C-alpha positions in Angstrom: -177.3 -95.0 161.9 -175.1 -92.0 160.8 -171.4 -92.2 160.9 -169.2 -90.5 163.4 -168.1 -88.0 160.8 -171.7 -87.0 160.1 -172.3 -86.6 163.8 -169.3 -84.3 164.1 -170.4 -82.2 161.2 -173.8 -81.8 162.8 -172.2 -80.9 166.1 -170.2 -78.1 164.4 -173.4 -76.8 162.8 -175.1 -76.7 166.2 -172.1 -74.7 167.5 -172.3 -72.2 164.7 -176.1 -71.8 165.3 -175.6 -71.0 169.0 -172.1 -69.3 168.7 -173.4 -65.8 168.2 -175.2 -65.7 171.5 -172.4 -67.7 173.2 -169.6 -65.3 172.3 -171.9 -62.3 172.8 -172.3 -63.3 176.4 -168.6 -63.8 176.8 -167.9 -60.4 175.4 -170.4 -58.7 177.7 -168.7 -60.2 180.7 -165.1 -59.2 179.6 -163.7 -55.9 181.0 -161.5 -55.3 178.0 -164.3 -55.7 175.4 -166.0 -52.2 175.7 -162.9 -50.3 174.9 -161.9 -52.6 172.1 -165.4 -52.6 170.7 -165.5 -48.8 170.6 -162.2 -48.8 168.6 -162.7 -51.8 166.2 -166.3 -53.2 166.6 -166.6 -56.9 167.4 -168.0 -59.1 164.7 -169.4 -62.7 165.2 -169.9 -64.4 161.9 -171.2 -67.9 161.4 -170.1 -68.9 157.9 -167.1 -66.6 157.9 -166.5 -62.9 157.3 -167.1 -63.2 153.5 -170.8 -63.0 153.5 -171.4 -66.0 155.9 -171.7 -68.4 153.0 -169.1 -71.0 154.1 -170.7 -73.6 156.4 -167.2 -74.9 157.3 -166.2 -71.6 159.1 -167.1 -69.7 162.2 -165.2 -66.5 162.9 -165.0 -64.0 165.7 -162.9 -60.9 165.0 -162.5 -57.2 165.7 -162.9 -55.1 162.5 -160.9 -52.5 160.8 -160.5 -48.8 161.4 -158.5 -45.9 159.9 -155.6 -44.7 161.9 -154.3 -41.9 159.5 -153.2 -41.4 156.0 -150.3 -40.8 153.7 -150.3 -38.1 151.0 -148.1 -38.5 147.9 -147.8 -36.9 144.4 -149.1 -39.0 141.6 -149.4 -38.6 137.9 -149.9 -35.1 136.5 -148.6 -33.8 139.8 -151.9 -34.6 141.5 -151.8 -35.4 145.2 -153.1 -38.8 146.3 -154.0 -39.7 149.9 -153.7 -43.3 151.1 -155.6 -44.2 154.3 -153.7 -46.3 156.8 -155.9 -49.1 158.3 -155.5 -51.1 161.5 -156.9 -54.6 161.5 -158.1 -56.3 164.7 -157.3 -59.9 165.8 -159.5 -62.8 164.8 -160.5 -66.2 166.2 -161.3 -68.8 163.5 -163.0 -72.2 163.7 -162.5 -74.2 160.5 -164.1 -77.6 160.0 -162.1 -80.2 158.1 -163.7 -82.8 155.8 -163.6 -85.5 158.5 -165.5 -83.3 160.9 -162.7 -82.1 163.2 -162.3 -78.4 163.9 -159.1 -76.4 163.7 -159.0 -73.3 166.0 -156.6 -70.5 164.9 -155.8 -67.1 166.3 -154.7 -64.3 163.9 -152.9 -61.2 165.4 -154.0 -57.6 165.0 -151.9 -55.6 162.5 -151.6 -52.3 160.7 -150.0 -51.3 157.4 -146.5 -50.8 158.9 -146.7 -52.9 162.1 -147.1 -56.7 162.0 -146.1 -59.6 164.1 -143.6 -62.2 163.0 -146.2 -65.0 163.0 -149.3 -64.9 160.9 -151.3 -67.0 163.3 -151.3 -69.4 166.3 -152.9 -72.8 166.3 -154.9 -73.0 169.5 -155.8 -76.7 169.1 -157.4 -79.3 166.9 -160.8 -80.3 168.4 -161.7 -83.9 167.5 -165.2 -83.6 168.9 -167.0 -80.4 167.9 -169.6 -81.1 170.6 -166.9 -79.9 173.1 -166.5 -76.5 171.4 -169.1 -74.8 173.6 -167.2 -75.8 176.8 -163.9 -74.6 175.2 -165.3 -71.3 174.0 -164.5 -69.4 177.2 -160.8 -70.5 177.2 -160.6 -69.5 173.5 -162.2 -66.1 174.2 -159.6 -65.3 176.9 -156.8 -66.2 174.6 -158.4 -64.1 171.8 -158.7 -61.0 174.0 -155.1 -61.4 175.4 -153.7 -61.7 171.9 -155.8 -58.7 170.7 -154.6 -56.5 173.6 -150.9 -57.6 173.0 -150.8 -57.1 169.3 -153.1 -54.2 168.7 -151.6 -50.7 168.2 -154.1 -49.4 170.7 -153.8 -52.4 173.1 -153.6 -52.0 176.8 -152.5 -55.5 177.9 -152.4 -56.5 181.6 -149.8 -58.8 183.1 -152.2 -61.7 182.6 -152.7 -60.8 179.0 -148.9 -60.7 178.4 -148.3 -64.0 180.2 -151.1 -65.7 178.2 -149.7 -64.4 175.0 -146.2 -65.6 176.0 -147.7 -69.0 176.6 -149.4 -69.0 173.3 -146.3 -68.1 171.4 -144.0 -70.6 173.1 -146.3 -73.6 173.7 -148.4 -73.6 170.6 -147.6 -74.1 166.9 -147.0 -70.9 165.0 -148.1 -70.2 161.5 -145.7 -68.3 159.2 -146.0 -67.4 155.5 -144.6 -70.6 154.1 -144.7 -73.1 157.0 -146.1 -74.1 160.4 -143.5 -74.4 163.1 -143.9 -76.7 166.2 -144.0 -75.0 169.6 -140.8 -73.3 170.6 -140.8 -75.0 174.0 -140.9 -78.4 172.1 -138.0 -77.4 169.9 -136.0 -76.2 172.9 -136.8 -79.4 174.8 -135.8 -81.6 171.8 -132.5 -79.7 171.4 -131.8 -79.9 175.2 -132.6 -83.6 175.2 -130.4 -84.2 172.2 -127.5 -82.4 174.0 -128.1 -84.4 177.2 -128.1 -87.7 175.4 -125.0 -86.8 173.3 -123.0 -85.7 176.4 -124.4 -88.5 178.6 -123.7 -91.2 176.0 -120.1 -89.9 175.5 -119.5 -89.9 179.2 -120.9 -93.4 179.5 -118.8 -94.8 176.7 -115.7 -93.2 178.3 -116.5 -94.8 181.6 -117.1 -98.2 180.0 -113.7 -98.0 178.2 -112.0 -96.9 181.4 -113.5 -99.8 183.3 -112.5 -102.2 180.5 -108.9 -101.0 180.6 -108.6 -101.3 184.3 -110.1 -104.8 184.2 -107.6 -105.9 181.6 -104.7 -104.3 183.6 -105.9 -105.9 186.8 -106.2 -109.3 185.1 -102.6 -109.0 183.8 -101.3 -108.2 187.2 -103.2 -111.0 188.8 -101.9 -113.5 186.3 -98.3 -112.2 186.8 -98.7 -112.6 190.6 -100.0 -116.1 190.3 -97.1 -117.1 188.1 -94.6 -115.7 190.6 -96.3 -117.4 193.4 -96.1 -120.7 191.7 -92.4 -120.3 191.0 -91.8 -119.5 194.7 -93.7 -122.5 195.8 -91.7 -124.7 193.3 -88.4 -123.4 194.8 -89.6 -124.1 198.3 -90.5 -127.7 197.3 -87.2 -128.1 195.6 -85.4 -126.9 198.7 -87.3 -129.3 200.9 -86.6 -132.2 198.6 -82.8 -131.3 198.7 -82.8 -131.2 202.5 -84.6 -134.6 202.6 -82.2 -136.1 200.1 -79.2 -134.8 202.0 -80.5 -136.2 205.2 -81.1 -139.6 203.5 -77.6 -139.6 202.1 -76.0 -138.7 205.4 -77.9 -141.6 207.1 -76.9 -144.1 204.3 -73.2 -143.1 204.5 -73.2 -143.4 208.3 -74.8 -146.8 208.1 -72.3 -148.0 205.5 -69.1 -146.4 206.8 -69.7 -145.8 210.5 -67.5 -143.1 212.0 -64.5 -143.7 209.7 -62.5 -140.7 208.5 -63.4 -141.5 204.9 -67.1 -141.2 205.8 -66.5 -137.7 207.2 -64.7 -136.7 204.1 -67.6 -137.9 201.9 -70.1 -136.1 204.2 -68.1 -132.9 204.0 -68.0 -133.1 200.2 -71.8 -133.6 200.0 -72.4 -130.8 202.5 -70.4 -128.4 200.4 -72.4 -129.3 197.3 -75.7 -128.9 199.2 -74.4 -125.6 200.6 -73.7 -124.3 197.1 -77.2 -125.4 196.0 -78.8 -123.6 198.9 -76.9 -120.4 198.2 -78.0 -120.5 194.5 -81.6 -121.1 195.6 -81.5 -118.2 198.0 -80.2 -115.9 195.4 -83.0 -117.0 193.0 -85.6 -116.5 195.7 -84.4 -113.0 196.6 -84.5 -112.0 193.0 -88.1 -113.3 192.7 -89.1 -111.5 195.9 -87.7 -108.2 194.6 -89.6 -108.6 191.4 -92.8 -109.3 193.3 -92.4 -106.2 195.4 -92.1 -104.0 192.3 -95.5 -105.0 191.1 -98.7 -103.0 191.9 -102.0 -104.1 193.3 -102.6 -107.8 193.1 -98.9 -108.6 192.3 -97.8 -107.5 195.8 -100.2 -109.8 197.6 -98.8 -113.1 196.4 -95.3 -112.1 197.7 -96.7 -111.6 201.2 -98.3 -115.0 201.0 -95.1 -116.7 200.0 -93.1 -115.0 202.7 -95.7 -116.2 205.3 -95.1 -119.7 204.1 
């Protein structure tokens, strides 16, 4: 049983054998082909344009044609004429060693007019058996690219749109490198910017929440402390009142209604009165401090006043 690599190589050979008729039929059905063929002549070459000897290549291209000449004076004052040549676009299928097929478009060019890119990678076909079904799509891209880059091209709106798609959503080949699709580069840059700005905003929000939480916790602790102090003062006031009442009853029980008992009671009441005044001042000071607090610090004061 042959390996998958051998099967792919055989499938590419079958495509090369049938490719001449396949692309000939596609050319006959294309409205742009007759004019371009009259200018450049379509060539379908299994084995490549260099004699058809390379079994790893299949090439479809429009040929060359002279478009003028340049006359100059050479040695011994003899005139020399150089012919300017225009080259048509090409569609190349190149089989790799593992049996996959690389599909590449090359633009049309002339001696003094060239595109920035030297080629466009249409796709890498993993299964060469699918090349026949993809051929029509590749042909349309080839014709659109030829019309858009040729000096005698007459591209339609669809040709321009397809060429725009090819240049922005496919990898471009330059002299020293292959660049990823422009749309991919733009998307990566945009995503990086979104993540950078979004992450910065998120961190700022988290820090703000943390600060507010710390501030609210401090206010809550301060409010609880003040509330506890107020409750302690209230309990102390109640205890003093209870002790005063108990002392009054004890004195009345021991001394009756004697004048001395009244004097003792008056002295004790004066002491209690002074204590109550001092407690009232302390309480008013605490209430004023509570009212100056924000948020949670103001609520405990209301609770203490209700008590």
